[in-house]
N, C-alpha and C positions, 0 to 999 in steps of 0.2 A: 617555640613561641617566645620564650625568654630571651633567646638570641636576637630574634627579630625586633622585640621591644628595646633591647639594649642598643641595637643599631639606630633605631628611630630616635631614641633619647640622646645618642651621642651626635647625631648629625643634623637634627632638627630641634625646632622649639616645641614640638608636639609633647604634650605632657605624659609620654610613655613611662618616664622615670617614677611616676607615682605607683606603678604597678611592678617594678623590678628595680633591684639594687644593683647599679653598674659600677664595676671596677675596671681597671686597665685590661686585665686578661679576659674579662667577659666581653668587653668591647672588641677585643682582638679576635675572640671566638665568633663574633657576630659579623665579621667583616664581609663574609660572603653574601650577606644580605644588603650590602651598601647599594648595589645597582636597584634592587627592589624599592629601597627608600628613595632613590632617585626617581623611580617611576611614580612613586606616591607624590613626591613634590611636583613632578611634571603634571600629574593628573589634576592637583589642585589649581595650578597655573592654567592648565588647559581648560578646566571648567570655568575659571574665572574669565578668561579670554572669550569662551563661547557665550558667556552671559553678557558680555560688554561690547563685543566687536561690531554688533549690529546698532549700537547706540552711541558710541563715542568714535572720534577719529583714531585711526590705527596708531598714531604717534602717541596718543594718550594711553591707549591700552598697552602699548609697549612700555611706557613708563611705569605703569601700574604693575606689569609683570616683573620688571626688575626690582621694584620696591618690594613686591610680594616675595620674591626669591630671597632677598636680604632678611626680611622679616621671619620667614619660614625657618631659615638656617642660622638666625643670629648673626648674619654677615660673617660667618666663620671662615669661608674660603676667600672672601674679599680681603679679610685681614691677612690670611697666609699669603696671598698674592703682594700685598703691600710690604710685608716684612721680607719676602723673598727678594723683591725688587730692590729694597733698601740694602739688603745684605750683599747681593751680587753686584749692585751698582756702586756701592760705597766701600766695600771690604777689599782690602789688599791681598789677604791670604786667607787660608782656611779658618783659622782661629778668629780673624777679624770679621769675617763674613757671619760665622756662627754667633759671634757676640752681638753684632748688629740686629740679627734676626730676633734675638731674645729681647731687644728694646722694644717696648710697646709703643713708643712714639713713632709717628709716620713722618718720613723725611721726603725730600724732593722727589726721589726716584719712586718711592711708594705711592705718593699722591699722584704723580704722573701716570703711573701704571693703572691706578684705580679710575682716573679720568678717561683714559684711553678704553679701558674695558668696558665701563658703562656706556660710553659713546658707541662702541662697537656693538653691544647688545641692544641698545635702543634702536639703532640703525637696522640691524639685522631683524629684530622682532617686528619693526614697523613694516619691513618688506614682506617677511614671511607670512604675516597675518593677511596679506593680499593673495596668497597663494591657495591652491587647492589642498596642499599637504600641510597646512599650518598646524593642525592638531597633532599629527605625528611628529613634527619638528619640536613642539613645545614639551610634549611627554617624553620623547626619547633622549632629547639632548641631556637633561639632568641625570639620567640613568647611565649614559656614556661617560659623563664627567666623573660620577662616582666609581664607575668601573675602572677608569684610568688610575685611581688609587691603588687598586689591586694589581695592575700591571707593574707599577713601580715597587710595591712592597715585595712582589713575588721575585723581583730580579735584582734589586739593589740593597745594600746593608744600610743600617741606620747610621747616621753620620755623626751623632753625638755619643760620648762614652757612657752616659747615663741611661738607664732603662726608660722605655717609653711603650705607648700602645703599639707603635710601629714594630717594635722588636718581637712582639708576640704574634703578629699576623702570620699565619701559615700559607704555604703555597696552595694548600687545598681550597683556601678562600677564593683563589682566582678561578678555580674550576668551577665551583658552585656559582660564582658571580658571572662567569661567561655563559653558563647555561641559562641564566636569568636573562642576560642581555640577548643571547641568540634567540630565545623564545619571543622576546618583545620585538626584535627585528623582523623575525619570520611572521609575526602576527600582523605587522604594519603593512607587509606586502607592497613595499615601495623601494625602488632601487636606490634612492636618495639615502635611506637610513644605512645602507651597507657602505655607501660613499662616506657618510659621516663616521662611521665605525673605522673605516680605514684612515681617515684624517686623524682621528683620536690616537690610533696606534702610531702613526707617524710622529705626531707632536709628542707623545709620551716617551717614544724612543729617543728623540732628538734632545728633549728636555732632560731625560734621565741620564743620557751620555754627558750632557753639560753639567749636571749637578755632581755626577761622579768625578768629573775633571776637576771641578772647582772645590768640592768639600768632601769628596770620597764616599758619597751616599746621598741619602735622603733625610729630610726632617718633616715634621708635621706642616711646617710653613711651605716646604716645597711641594708637598702632596696637594695642599690647598691651592697654591699657585698653578701646579699642573692641572688640576681640576678646572679651574677658570679658563686656562689657555685651551683646554680641549673642548669646553663648551663653546668657546668662541669659535674653534675650528670646526665643530659640528654644525653650528649655525651657518658657517660659510659654506660647507658642503651642501646644505639644503638650498642655498642660493646659487650655487655654481652652475654656470652654464644656462642661466636664464631662470626665471621664477614662473613657470606655468601655473 
């Protein structure tokens, strides 16, 4: 239970930190629970959509879902995407990229990435809310995004010389996280969730290779960026080939 509360405290703004003291090693040990935290975030968003979709235009519900995601997570992964975009977009070499990622200011690459991501999610949610599988998409997508963190931490080294939460995450977390995701996908009983999973694996592999080539591994910012890219890919999978 302590590990689960640590994962909730680290990835969300839920007040789980009131009941548990969290340090870097405790968060690392809790990484296997990350997909379950994603399911929790998805469930809150799904409940919100269920309450609103019969009373508001789908476009407005989509906006509320994107805002709610940012509020629940403290926009943690949005920040990672912006920092990674600025680093990779403006950095000339490994050291330059890592330095730019450390800068809290958002540059033109980061701003553009955020605009594109938000537009992508707004359009995707607006379309998905009109489908029969809207609830599964809203609940499963955040879980797959957080599972993608485990895919990269299990296969790539930490790119910075200093210690981080990432350096303490063991490969066993991927096994436990995969069991949670697999159970959720099986419970959904929908072929599109497996397509979404395949899209997430592909995006994580491609982005992981890119990160390894440019900076020799991963950072917290690249993990956040990959999460957002994977959520966008998962939403695309739910819309691929039509939207019955």
